[in-house]
C-alpha positions in Angstrom: -2.5 46.9 4.0 -5.1 48.3 6.5 -6.3 44.7 7.2 -2.7 43.5 7.6 -1.9 46.4 10.0 -4.9 45.4 12.1 -4.0 41.7 12.2 -0.3 42.0 13.0 -0.8 43.6 16.4 -3.3 40.9 17.4 -0.8 38.2 16.2 2.0 39.9 18.2 -0.3 40.1 21.3 -1.3 36.4 20.9 2.3 35.3 20.6 3.4 37.3 23.6 0.5 35.8 25.6 1.6 32.2 24.6 5.2 32.9 25.3 4.4 34.3 28.7 3.0 30.9 29.7 5.3 28.5 27.8 4.7 25.3 29.7 0.9 25.8 29.8 0.9 26.5 26.0 3.0 23.5 25.3 0.8 21.2 27.4 -2.3 22.6 25.6 -0.6 21.9 22.2 0.1 18.2 23.1 -3.3 17.0 22.0 -2.9 18.8 18.7 0.6 17.5 18.3 -0.3 13.9 18.9 -3.5 14.2 16.9 -1.9 15.7 13.8 1.1 13.4 14.1 -1.3 10.4 14.2 -3.2 11.6 11.2 0.0 12.1 9.2 1.5 8.7 10.2 -1.8 6.8 9.6 -2.3 8.4 6.2 1.4 7.7 5.3 1.0 4.0 6.3 -2.2 3.6 4.3 -0.7 5.5 1.3 2.4 3.3 1.4 0.4 0.1 1.6 -1.9 1.2 -1.2 1.0 2.1 -3.4 2.7 -1.2 -2.8 -0.4 -3.3 -3.3 -1.6 -1.3 -6.4 1.9 -1.7 -7.9 1.7 -5.5 -7.3 -1.8 -5.8 -8.7 -0.8 -3.6 -11.7 2.1 -5.9 -12.4 -0.3 -8.9 -12.4 -1.9 -7.1 -15.3 -5.2 -5.3 -15.2 -6.1 -7.0 -18.6 -5.0 -10.4 -17.3 -6.8 -13.4 -15.9 -4.7 -15.8 -13.6 -5.7 -19.4 -13.0 -4.0 -21.0 -10.0 -4.1 -24.7 -9.0 -5.4 -24.9 -5.4 -3.0 -27.0 -3.3 -4.5 -29.6 -1.0 -3.8 -29.3 2.7 -2.7 -33.0 3.0 -2.2 -36.1 1.0 -5.6 -37.6 1.8 -7.4 -34.5 0.6 -5.3 -34.6 -2.6 -6.1 -38.2 -3.3 -9.8 -37.5 -2.7 -9.6 -34.6 -5.2 -7.8 -36.6 -7.8 -10.6 -39.2 -7.6 -12.9 -36.5 -9.1 -10.6 -34.2 -11.0 -7.2 -34.6 -12.7 -6.2 -31.1 -11.6 -5.0 -28.3 -13.9 -3.8 -29.8 -17.1 -2.8 -28.9 -20.7 -6.3 -30.1 -21.7 -7.7 -27.2 -19.7 -5.2 -24.9 -21.4 -6.4 -26.1 -24.9 -10.1 -25.9 -23.9 -9.8 -22.3 -22.8 -7.7 -21.4 -25.9 -10.3 -23.0 -28.3 -13.5 -21.8 -26.6 -12.9 -18.4 -25.0 -13.2 -15.3 -27.2 -11.1 -12.2 -26.8 -7.9 -14.0 -25.6 -4.8 -12.2 -26.9 -2.1 -14.4 -25.3 -1.9 -17.2 -22.8 0.7 -19.5 -21.3 0.7 -22.5 -18.9 3.0 -22.4 -15.9 4.9 -25.2 -14.2 6.6 -24.4 -11.0 9.3 -26.2 -9.0 11.0 -25.6 -5.7 14.7 -26.7 -6.4 16.3 -29.1 -3.9 19.8 -28.0 -4.9 21.1 -24.8 -6.5 24.6 -23.9 -7.7 26.3 -21.5 -7.1 25.2 -22.0 -3.4 23.4 -19.2 -1.7 22.8 -18.4 2.0 19.5 -16.7 1.0 16.2 -18.4 0.2 16.7 -20.5 -3.0 15.0 -19.2 -6.1 11.9 -20.9 -7.5 12.0 -22.3 -11.0 9.0 -21.7 -13.3 8.5 -22.9 -16.8 6.4 -20.7 -19.2 6.0 -19.9 -22.8 8.0 -16.9 -24.3 4.8 -14.8 -24.4 5.0 -14.7 -20.6 7.0 -11.6 -20.9 4.3 -9.9 -23.0 1.5 -11.0 -20.8 3.1 -9.7 -17.6 4.7 -6.6 -19.3 8.2 -7.6 -18.1 11.3 -5.7 -18.9 15.0 -6.7 -18.9 18.0 -4.9 -17.5 20.4 -7.2 -19.4 20.3 -9.8 -22.1 17.1 -11.1 -23.8 14.1 -13.4 -23.2 14.1 -16.9 -24.8 12.4 -17.6 -28.1 9.7 -20.0 -29.2 12.4 -22.0 -31.1 14.4 -22.4 -27.9 11.2 -23.5 -26.1 10.4 -26.1 -28.8 13.9 -27.7 -28.6 13.9 -27.5 -24.7 17.0 -25.3 -24.7 18.8 -25.2 -21.3 18.5 -21.4 -20.9 17.0 -19.2 -18.3 16.1 -15.6 -17.3 16.8 -14.6 -13.7 14.9 -12.2 -11.4 16.9 -9.4 -9.8 17.3 -11.1 -6.4 18.0 -14.5 -7.9 20.8 -13.0 -10.0 22.4 -11.2 -7.1 22.1 -14.2 -4.7 23.5 -16.7 -7.1 26.0 -14.7 -9.3 26.6 -11.5 -7.4 26.7 -8.0 -8.9 28.8 -8.8 -11.9 27.4 -9.3 -15.4 25.4 -12.6 -15.4 24.8 -13.0 -19.1 26.4 -16.2 -20.4 27.1 -17.7 -17.0 25.5 -20.9 -15.8 23.4 -21.9 -12.8 22.7 -25.5 -11.8 19.1 -26.2 -10.7 18.8 -29.7 -9.2 20.9 -31.7 -11.8 20.4 -29.4 -14.8 22.8 -26.6 -15.9 21.0 -23.6 -17.3 22.7 -20.7 -19.2 21.6 -17.2 -18.1 20.5 -15.2 -21.2 18.6 -12.4 -19.4 18.0 -10.5 -16.1 14.6 -8.9 -15.2 14.1 -5.5 -13.8 13.0 -5.4 -10.1 9.3 -6.5 -9.7 6.7 -5.6 -7.0 5.9 -8.6 -4.7 3.2 -9.3 -2.2 4.1 -10.3 1.4 1.0 -12.6 1.6 -1.4 -14.4 -0.6 -3.6 -12.0 -2.6 -7.1 -13.3 -3.3 -6.0 -16.7 -4.5 -2.6 -15.7 -6.0 0.1 -17.3 -3.9 2.7 -15.0 -2.4 5.7 -15.3 -4.7 8.9 -13.3 -4.6 8.8 -12.2 -8.3 12.5 -11.1 -8.0 13.7 -14.5 -6.8 12.7 -16.5 -9.9 14.5 -18.6 -12.4 12.4 -18.5 -15.5 13.0 -21.2 -18.2 11.2 -22.4 -21.3 8.1 -24.5 -20.5 9.3 -27.5 -22.5 12.7 -27.3 -20.8 11.1 -27.5 -17.4 8.6 -30.3 -18.4 11.2 -32.5 -20.0 14.4 -31.9 -18.1 13.0 -31.7 -14.5 11.4 -34.6 -12.7 8.3 -33.9 -10.6 8.2 -36.3 -7.7 4.8 -37.9 -7.1 3.7 -36.4 -10.4 0.6 -38.6 -10.5 -0.8 -36.7 -7.5 0.3 -33.2 -8.5 -1.2 -31.0 -11.2 0.2 -31.4 -14.6 0.5 -27.6 -14.7 0.0 -25.3 -11.7 -1.1 -22.1 -13.3 -2.3 -20.4 -16.5 -1.8 -16.7 -17.4 -4.3 -15.2 -19.8 -4.1 -11.7 -21.4 -7.4 -10.5 -22.9 -7.6 -8.3 -25.9 -8.1 -4.5 -25.5 -11.8 -3.7 -25.2 -12.7 -7.2 -23.8 -14.2 -7.3 -20.4 -11.8 -9.4 -18.3 -14.5 -10.0 -15.6 -16.9 -11.4 -18.1 -14.2 -13.5 -19.8 -13.2 -14.9 -16.4 -16.7 -16.1 -15.8 -16.6 -18.1 -19.0 -13.2 -19.5 -18.0 -14.5 -20.4 -14.6 -17.5 -22.2 -16.2 -15.3 -24.3 -18.5 -13.0 -25.3 -15.7 -15.8 -26.1 -13.3 -17.2 -28.5 -15.9 -13.9 -30.2 -16.7 -13.0 -30.5 -13.1 -16.4 -31.8 -12.1 -16.9 -29.0 -9.6 -13.9 -30.2 -7.5 -13.0 -26.7 -6.4 -9.3 -27.4 -7.0 -8.5 -24.1 -8.8 -9.0 -20.4 -8.4 -9.6 -17.7 -11.1 -8.2 -14.3 -10.2 -9.1 -11.1 -12.1 -6.6 -8.3 -11.2 -9.0 -5.6 -12.7 -11.7 -6.6 -10.2 -9.1 -7.0 -7.5 -7.9 -3.5 -8.1 -11.3 -1.9 -7.7 -12.0 -4.0 -4.6 -8.7 -3.0 -3.0 -9.4 0.6 -3.7 -12.7 0.4 -1.9 -11.2 -1.5 1.1 -8.3 1.0 1.3 -10.7 3.9 1.3 -12.7 2.4 4.2 -9.5 1.6 6.1 -8.2 5.2 5.6 -11.5 6.7 6.9 -11.4 4.5 10.0 -7.8 5.4 10.7 -8.5 9.1 10.3 -11.5 8.8 12.6 -9.3 7.1 15.3 -6.6 9.8 14.9 -9.4 12.4 14.9 -10.2 11.5 18.5 -6.8 12.9 19.6 -7.6 16.1 17.7 -10.9 16.3 19.4 -9.2 15.9 22.8 -6.8 18.6 21.7 -9.6 20.9 20.8 -11.3 20.4 24.2 -7.9 21.2 25.8 -7.8 24.5 23.8 -11.3 25.4 24.9 -10.5 24.6 28.5 -7.3 26.7 28.6 -8.9 29.6 26.7 -11.8 29.7 29.2 -9.2 29.8 32.0 -7.3 32.6 30.2 -10.5 34.6 29.8 -11.1 34.3 33.6 -7.6 35.4 34.6 -7.6 38.3 32.1 -11.1 39.6 32.9 -9.7 42.9 34.2 -7.6 43.4 31.0 -10.7 42.8 28.9 -12.6 45.4 30.9 -9.8 48.0 30.4 -9.7 47.3 26.7 -13.5 47.7 26.4 -13.4 50.9 28.5 -10.8 52.6 26.2 -12.8 51.7 23.0 -12.3 48.1 22.0 -15.4 46.6 20.4 -16.7 43.1 21.0 -15.4 42.0 17.6 -11.9 43.2 18.7 -12.1 41.0 21.8 -13.3 38.0 19.8 -10.5 38.3 17.3 -7.9 38.7 20.1 -8.8 35.4 21.8 -9.7 33.6 18.6 -6.2 34.5 17.3 -4.6 33.0 20.4 -6.6 29.7 20.0 -5.7 29.5 16.3 -2.0 30.2 17.0 -2.0 27.3 19.5 -3.5 24.9 16.9 -1.1 26.2 14.1 2.0 25.8 16.2 0.8 22.5 17.5 -0.1 21.4 13.9 3.4 22.3 12.6 5.1 20.4 15.4 2.6 17.5 14.9 3.5 17.3 11.1 7.1 17.0 12.0 6.2 14.4 14.7 4.1 12.4 12.2 6.8 12.5 9.5 9.3 11.2 12.0 6.9 8.6 13.3 6.2 7.3 9.8 9.9 6.9 9.2 10.4 5.0 12.5 7.5 2.7 11.6 9.0 2.1 8.1 12.4 1.2 9.5 11.2 -0.8 12.5 8.3 -2.8 10.9 9.6 -2.8 7.4 6.4 -1.3 6.1 6.3 1.0 3.1 5.2 4.6 4.1 4.5 7.5 1.9 4.0 11.0 3.4 2.0 12.9 0.8 1.3 16.6 0.5 -2.5 15.9 0.8 -2.0 14.1 4.1 -0.1 17.1 5.5 -2.7 19.5 4.1 -5.6 17.5 5.6 -3.9 17.2 9.1 -2.9 20.8 9.2 -6.3 22.0 7.9 -8.1 20.0 10.5 -5.9 21.3 13.3 -6.5 24.9 12.3 -10.3 24.2 11.9 -10.4 22.7 15.4 -8.6 25.8 16.8 -11.3 28.0 15.3 -14.2 25.8 16.3 -13.1 25.3 19.9 -11.8 28.9 20.3 -15.1 30.6 19.3 -16.9 29.9 22.6 -14.2 31.3 24.9 -13.8 34.3 22.6 -17.6 34.9 22.7 -17.6 34.6 26.5 -14.8 37.2 26.7 -16.6 39.6 24.4 -19.9 39.4 26.4 -18.2 40.5 29.7 -19.7 43.7 31.1 -16.8 46.3 31.0 -17.6 47.9 34.4 -17.9 44.5 36.1 -14.7 43.3 34.4 -12.7 46.3 35.6 -13.9 45.7 39.2 -12.9 41.9 38.9 -10.1 40.9 41.2 
């Protein structure tokens, strides 16, 4: 209580001094406001990007290995590649299945971009992919309605499909889709399931092509291979992807090296495929995100540094114009420590108030960026704590020197000062 009774008068004195010069105090706070706001906004952007990317990589499966056929830039390059390698084929699928240890499940993938879709949609047409029923297990997919197709339906090339969330809404609206039909090119497929919303990447991720995982029509692999015609199939890959799920306890990175060695041998080092390991990707993304966050904080910290210099500058000016007041306080018994606390309190109050306004500014800025740029932003408690803690620390750091200067004034000379 004694400590509180000593601090409260100094806080009241500091507030009254700031309120007596409102405009000057506000201008001094601007550096802190912009600095704290920038820190909060930058951290919210990096946290949002990290959450989105980690969610996407996690959905790829940290125990998975993904093989993607690498598309040629033009027809000439494709013909040159085919002279060396047949591309990704079922033979590769069987070679991996027979020679790689620790594989729990795997499926080939055949992908089409439909030329015609019914019901018609004004949105981007969905992509059609053909995979085995274990695709759901490999990618840890969940359904909001219906069921996934079975191995028996795959073997008899049943005309059934499962829709991604966006594909279902764009083609069939918000009503129940189970049992309805969609026409892809010339084939009618009956909808038997609808997937939950999936995370998607806006751009290619380390060899994994950007794919709206919500805008998919997923059908049995045999259905796609037998019912849909692939134009120029002699130039295209027989299959364009393979998903592999390794057993628990198996190192997916080591397994991917074995897979890469097998494919390099069968493709005669043509370089027409990529092997992606989400577990390795995840660790790499975390490191990259950490470095990016540090750089962004350093950039935002420049504003805080400028704000701290502004606080020091205004506090030195305050000491100069209140020299007589300091002399009178010393003459009636105030110690040097009392003078230091008085001016240090004012400096910290400037940084605290500026920090609080800056947090509100940063929160608003992150929302504006999210709505204007379409980026995902997440304002975390840690980002607010970091920004506010740094602002208070800068107030203390840059307020010490002016407070020491005030405390060192000679009381007699200070009283005489005009």
